[in-house]
C-alpha positions as CSV (number, residue, x, y, z in Angstrom):
1,M,-0.1,-0.3,0.0
2,S,1.0,3.2,-1.1
3,P,1.6,6.5,1.6
4,L,-1.3,7.9,0.0
5,Q,-3.4,5.1,0.8
6,Q,-2.3,4.2,4.4
7,A,-2.6,8.1,5.0
8,C,-6.4,7.9,3.6
9,V,-7.6,5.0,5.4
10,T,-7.0,6.0,8.9
11,I,-10.2,4.9,10.7
12,P,-11.0,7.1,13.9
13,Q,-12.9,6.2,16.7
14,L,-16.6,6.7,16.3
15,P,-18.8,8.7,16.9
16,Q,-16.7,11.6,16.2
17,A,-17.8,15.5,16.0
18,I,-16.3,17.6,12.8
19,D,-17.5,20.8,11.7
20,G,-17.1,22.4,15.1
21,G,-19.9,19.7,16.5
22,R,-22.3,20.6,13.3
23,L,-21.9,17.3,12.3
24,I,-21.3,13.6,14.2
25,L,-20.1,11.1,12.1
26,Q,-21.9,7.7,13.8
27,D,-21.1,4.8,11.8
28,M,-19.4,3.4,8.7
29,L,-21.1,3.3,5.2
30,G,-17.8,2.4,3.3
31,V,-14.0,2.0,3.1
32,G,-11.4,2.5,-0.1
33,A,-7.5,2.5,-0.8
34,Y,-7.7,6.6,-0.7
35,G,-10.7,7.3,1.6
36,S,-13.2,6.2,4.1
37,V,-17.2,7.0,4.3
38,Y,-19.2,7.4,7.4
39,R,-23.1,8.4,8.0
40,A,-23.0,11.6,10.0
41,V,-26.1,13.4,11.4
42,D,-26.3,17.5,11.5
43,T,-26.6,18.2,15.2
44,Q,-29.1,21.1,14.0
45,S,-31.1,19.6,11.9
46,G,-31.0,16.0,12.5
47,Q,-30.8,15.2,8.5
48,S,-28.6,12.5,7.8
49,Y,-25.3,12.8,5.4
50,A,-22.5,10.5,3.9
51,V,-19.3,12.2,4.6
52,K,-16.5,11.0,2.5
53,S,-13.0,11.5,4.8
54,L,-9.5,12.0,3.3
55,N,-6.7,12.3,5.6
56,K,-3.9,14.6,4.7
57,T,-1.6,13.6,7.2
58,G,2.2,13.1,5.8
59,L,1.1,13.7,2.0
60,D,3.2,16.1,0.0
61,S,1.9,19.1,-2.3
62,R,1.3,16.5,-5.2
63,Q,-0.7,14.3,-3.4
64,R,-3.1,17.0,-1.4
65,A,-3.9,18.1,-5.3
66,F,-4.8,14.3,-6.2
67,Q,-7.2,14.7,-2.8
68,S,-8.5,17.6,-3.7
69,H,-9.4,16.9,-7.4
70,E,-12.0,14.7,-6.4
71,A,-13.7,17.3,-4.4
72,K,-13.4,19.8,-7.1
73,L,-15.0,18.0,-9.9
74,H,-17.5,16.6,-8.2
75,A,-18.5,20.6,-7.0
76,L,-18.5,21.8,-10.7
77,V,-21.3,19.0,-11.4
78,S,-23.2,19.0,-7.9
79,G,-26.9,20.0,-8.1
80,H,-27.8,17.7,-10.9
81,P,-30.7,15.6,-9.9
82,N,-29.4,11.8,-11.0
83,I,-26.0,13.1,-9.2
84,V,-25.1,12.9,-5.5
85,T,-25.0,16.3,-3.9
86,L,-21.6,17.5,-2.2
87,H,-23.4,19.7,0.1
88,R,-20.3,21.3,1.6
89,I,-16.5,20.8,2.1
90,I,-14.9,20.6,5.4
91,E,-11.3,20.9,6.2
92,E,-10.2,20.2,9.4
93,N,-7.6,18.2,11.6
94,D,-5.5,17.4,8.8
95,H,-8.8,16.1,6.9
96,L,-10.7,17.1,4.0
97,Y,-14.5,15.9,4.7
98,M,-16.9,15.6,1.5
99,V,-20.2,16.4,2.9
100,L,-22.9,14.1,0.8
101,D,-26.4,13.2,0.0
102,C,-27.1,10.0,2.3
103,G,-29.0,6.9,0.3
104,V,-29.7,3.9,2.7
105,E,-30.9,1.9,-0.5
106,G,-28.2,0.8,-1.5
107,D,-26.4,1.3,-4.9
108,L,-27.5,-0.3,-8.1
109,F,-24.8,-3.1,-8.1
110,Y,-26.8,-4.5,-4.9
111,T,-30.3,-3.5,-6.7
112,I,-29.6,-5.5,-9.7
113,T,-27.8,-8.5,-7.8
114,E,-29.8,-9.0,-4.4
115,R,-33.1,-7.0,-4.9
116,G,-34.5,-9.0,-8.3
117,G,-33.3,-6.1,-10.6
118,F,-35.2,-5.3,-13.8
119,I,-35.2,-7.8,-15.8
120,G,-38.4,-8.0,-18.2
121,N,-39.3,-4.6,-16.9
122,T,-38.9,-2.4,-19.9
123,S,-40.2,1.0,-18.8
124,V,-38.2,0.8,-15.8
125,I,-35.3,-0.1,-17.0
126,K,-35.7,3.0,-19.8
127,A,-36.5,5.3,-16.9
128,I,-33.0,4.0,-14.8
129,F,-31.0,4.1,-17.6
130,V,-31.8,7.9,-18.7
131,Q,-31.3,8.8,-15.3
132,I,-27.7,7.8,-15.7
133,A,-26.8,8.9,-18.9
134,S,-28.9,12.5,-18.2
135,A,-26.4,12.5,-15.2
136,V,-23.5,11.6,-17.5
137,M,-24.5,13.8,-20.3
138,H,-24.5,17.0,-17.4
139,C,-20.6,15.9,-16.3
140,H,-19.9,16.1,-20.2
141,E,-21.7,19.4,-21.1
142,N,-19.4,20.8,-18.2
143,G,-16.2,19.5,-19.2
144,V,-16.3,16.5,-16.8
145,Y,-15.8,12.9,-17.7
146,H,-16.2,10.1,-15.1
147,R,-14.3,6.8,-16.3
148,D,-15.2,4.7,-13.8
149,L,-19.1,4.4,-14.7
150,K,-20.4,1.0,-13.2
151,P,-23.3,-0.1,-11.1
152,E,-21.3,0.5,-7.7
153,N,-20.9,4.5,-8.3
154,I,-24.9,5.0,-8.8
155,I,-27.1,4.8,-5.5
156,M,-30.7,4.3,-5.1
157,F,-33.2,7.4,-4.0
158,G,-36.2,4.9,-4.4
159,Q,-37.0,5.0,-8.4
160,C,-34.1,7.5,-8.4
161,T,-30.8,7.0,-9.2
162,K,-27.4,9.4,-8.4
163,L,-24.3,9.1,-9.6
164,I,-20.9,9.3,-7.0
165,D,-17.3,8.8,-6.7
166,F,-15.5,11.4,-8.7
167,G,-11.9,10.1,-8.1
168,L,-10.8,9.1,-11.5
169,A,-12.7,11.6,-13.7
170,T,-11.0,14.1,-15.2
171,T,-11.6,17.2,-17.2
172,E,-9.1,16.4,-20.4
173,K,-11.3,15.6,-23.7
174,T,-8.2,13.5,-24.6
175,S,-6.7,11.2,-21.9
176,N,-3.3,8.9,-21.9
177,E,-4.0,7.9,-18.0
178,F,-4.7,4.5,-19.0
179,G,-6.2,1.5,-16.8
180,C,-8.8,4.4,-15.0
181,G,-12.0,2.4,-13.9
182,S,-13.0,-1.4,-13.4
183,T,-12.0,-4.1,-15.5
184,F,-15.6,-5.0,-16.4
185,Y,-16.5,-1.5,-17.6
186,L,-12.6,-0.1,-19.4
187,S,-13.1,0.4,-23.0
188,P,-10.5,-1.1,-25.3
189,E,-8.6,2.5,-25.6
190,C,-8.7,3.0,-22.1
191,Q,-6.6,-0.1,-21.9
192,G,-4.3,1.3,-24.8
193,G,-6.1,0.0,-27.6
194,Y,-7.2,-3.6,-29.1
195,V,-5.7,-3.9,-32.8
196,E,-2.9,-1.1,-32.3
197,T,-1.0,0.6,-29.6
198,V,-2.8,4.0,-28.9
199,K,-1.4,7.2,-27.2
200,S,-4.4,8.6,-25.8
201,Y,-8.1,8.1,-26.2
202,D,-11.5,10.0,-26.2
203,S,-13.0,10.4,-22.9
204,A,-16.3,11.2,-23.7
205,A,-16.4,8.1,-26.0
206,N,-15.5,6.0,-23.1
207,D,-18.0,6.7,-20.9
208,V,-20.5,5.9,-23.5
209,W,-18.8,1.9,-23.8
210,S,-19.2,1.7,-20.1
211,L,-23.0,2.7,-19.9
212,G,-23.4,0.3,-22.5
213,V,-21.6,-2.7,-19.9
214,I,-24.4,-0.9,-17.4
215,L,-27.2,-1.2,-19.9
216,I,-26.4,-4.9,-20.3
217,N,-26.2,-5.3,-16.4
218,L,-29.9,-3.4,-16.5
219,V,-31.4,-5.6,-19.0
220,F,-30.0,-9.3,-18.1
221,G,-28.2,-8.6,-14.4
222,R,-25.1,-10.0,-16.4
223,N,-21.5,-8.5,-17.7
224,P,-20.8,-9.1,-21.5
225,W,-17.5,-10.6,-21.0
226,K,-14.7,-10.2,-18.5
227,Q,-12.5,-7.8,-19.9
228,A,-12.6,-5.8,-23.6
229,C,-9.2,-7.3,-24.0
230,P,-7.9,-9.9,-26.8
231,R,-7.5,-12.4,-23.6
232,D,-11.2,-12.5,-23.0
233,E,-12.8,-15.2,-25.2
234,T,-16.0,-13.8,-25.4
235,F,-14.5,-10.5,-26.4
236,S,-12.5,-11.9,-28.8
237,A,-15.9,-14.1,-30.3
238,Y,-17.3,-10.2,-30.1
239,V,-14.6,-8.6,-32.5
240,L,-14.8,-11.3,-35.2
241,N,-18.6,-11.5,-35.1
242,N,-20.4,-8.4,-33.9
243,D,-23.8,-9.9,-33.7
244,F,-22.7,-12.8,-31.0
245,L,-23.6,-11.3,-27.7
246,Q,-27.4,-12.2,-29.5
247,T,-26.2,-15.7,-30.0
248,I,-25.2,-16.0,-25.7
249,L,-27.8,-13.5,-24.3
250,P,-31.6,-12.9,-25.3
251,M,-31.4,-9.8,-27.0
252,S,-33.8,-8.3,-29.1
253,P,-32.9,-7.2,-32.8
254,E,-33.0,-3.8,-31.8
255,L,-30.9,-3.9,-28.8
256,N,-28.6,-6.1,-30.6
257,E,-27.9,-2.6,-33.0
258,I,-27.9,-0.4,-30.3
259,I,-25.4,-2.9,-28.5
260,K,-23.0,-2.9,-31.3
261,S,-23.6,0.6,-31.7
262,V,-21.8,1.1,-28.1
263,F,-19.1,-1.3,-28.4
264,C,-17.7,-0.3,-31.7
265,L,-13.9,-0.3,-31.6
266,N,-13.5,2.8,-33.2
267,P,-14.3,5.5,-30.3
268,K,-14.6,8.3,-33.8
269,K,-17.6,6.3,-35.0
270,R,-19.1,5.1,-31.9
271,I,-22.4,6.3,-31.0
272,T,-22.6,9.6,-29.0
273,L,-24.3,9.7,-25.5
274,S,-27.4,12.0,-26.5
275,E,-28.1,9.5,-30.1
276,L,-27.6,6.3,-27.3
277,V,-30.6,7.9,-24.9
278,K,-32.5,8.1,-28.1
279,R,-32.3,4.8,-29.3
280,V,-32.8,3.3,-25.7
281,Q,-36.0,5.1,-25.7
282,A,-37.4,4.4,-28.4
283,C,-36.5,0.5,-28.3
284,S,-39.6,-1.2,-27.7
285,T,-38.3,-4.2,-26.3
286,F,-34.8,-5.3,-25.2
287,T,-35.1,-9.0,-25.1
288,T,-37.0,-11.8,-26.8
289,P,-40.5,-12.8,-26.8
290,E,-39.3,-16.2,-25.6
291,F,-37.0,-14.5,-22.3
292,L,-39.9,-12.1,-21.8
293,A,-42.2,-14.7,-21.0
294,F,-39.9,-16.6,-19.3
295,S,-39.0,-13.5,-17.4
296,S,-42.9,-13.2,-16.3
297,A,-43.4,-16.6,-15.6
298,S,-40.1,-16.8,-12.9
299,A,-42.1,-13.4,-11.5
300,D,-44.9,-15.3,-11.0
301,A,-43.0,-18.3,-9.2
302,S,-41.7,-15.7,-6.8
303,E,-38.2,-16.8,-8.8
304,T,-35.2,-14.2,-7.7
305,M,-33.6,-12.1,-10.6
306,D,-30.2,-14.0,-9.7
307,E,-32.3,-17.5,-10.2
308,A,-33.8,-16.7,-13.6
309,A,-30.7,-15.2,-14.9
310,V,-28.3,-17.8,-14.1
311,R,-30.6,-20.4,-15.2
312,G,-31.6,-18.8,-18.4
313,V,-28.7,-16.1,-19.5
314,A,-25.6,-17.2,-20.9
315,G,-22.5,-14.2,-20.1
316,S,-20.8,-13.5,-17.0
317,D,-22.4,-12.9,-13.4
318,I,-22.1,-9.9,-12.7
319,R,-21.6,-10.6,-9.7
320,Q,-17.6,-11.5,-9.8
321,A,-17.5,-8.0,-10.3
322,A,-14.5,-7.6,-8.1
323,R,-16.3,-5.0,-5.7
324,Q,-14.2,-2.4,-3.5
325,N,-16.4,-2.6,-0.5
326,D,-19.5,-4.3,0.5
327,K,-21.5,-1.3,1.6
328,L,-22.7,2.0,0.0
329,Y,-20.0,4.7,-1.2
330,N,-17.2,2.5,-3.0
331,N,-14.1,4.7,-3.3
332,G,-12.6,3.1,-6.5
333,D,-9.1,4.3,-7.7
334,K,-6.9,3.2,-10.3
335,E,-4.4,1.1,-8.3
336,D,-7.8,-0.8,-7.5
337,S,-8.1,-1.9,-11.1
338,G,-4.6,-2.1,-11.8
339,V,-2.8,1.2,-13.3
340,D,-2.3,1.0,-16.9
341,L,-3.7,-2.2,-18.4
342,R,-1.8,-2.2,-21.8
343,S,0.2,-4.9,-20.7
344,L,-3.2,-7.3,-20.9
345,A,-4.2,-6.2,-24.6
């Protein structure tokens, strides 16, 4: 573990007062390599918040700048209904605290894998996906590119979703920081390229690729592959035949065409985010009629989404995705996922 990681994961005794006693850190929601997240209560209003804590002790100026990077970019896009609000930033006792909305229903990963997900419910899938895409579009319009889009970084507030964790976000339209994000959601170019090595990649197109994987998560409760690189047999089969996913997932022809436009190896020809939203909204059905009938029968029999997915759908089980923690507010970073994954291509 690096000095930056060691400093940031220091865990205080709870409960602990911060902000002059205004906030009381009550219990831990999550911990990652570069920070811890706590549930806090405002002593004046009684309101609950999630507070992300970053320890600055022993860090040099460059490392401190890295810490403040997330807060600055989150503040830049905060206020959108589908992005967790950053209410304020507190710096005291050699810590940087980010005061955020607190969701108690878990993240989208938990909803998909443990609460039954949305399989067979086209209208809900559309609504959830459009919310996520709307948040990402807002980020892009403000010059922020997330680079770590995944269900673990989407918190559920009833039927509303909110994007979190801007620790890997960038303001660079073209990035040369490879391997940013989580393996299942990385575009080939973010790993250094598939056919040939690239020196940089389009940050917006990289986010669109991740959204395509999330769309498959929502529809099937599965991942299309473990990693979009030559060593992955499923992805290699897709590269040889871009209709391949339709042979292992009960995907409608409409959705298959959408997915092919997302998983285009040439990012310059990849579908734009705005066009992706339009096509998802216009899609009449995401799955084959046979699968719709199967999922309806499963629901009538009170079969869980995971049981149905394991019995009836091929692909990579989303539950195999490496999680940074088992609670809310994942704290992902490049080291968690492996820096510069070009060696895997």
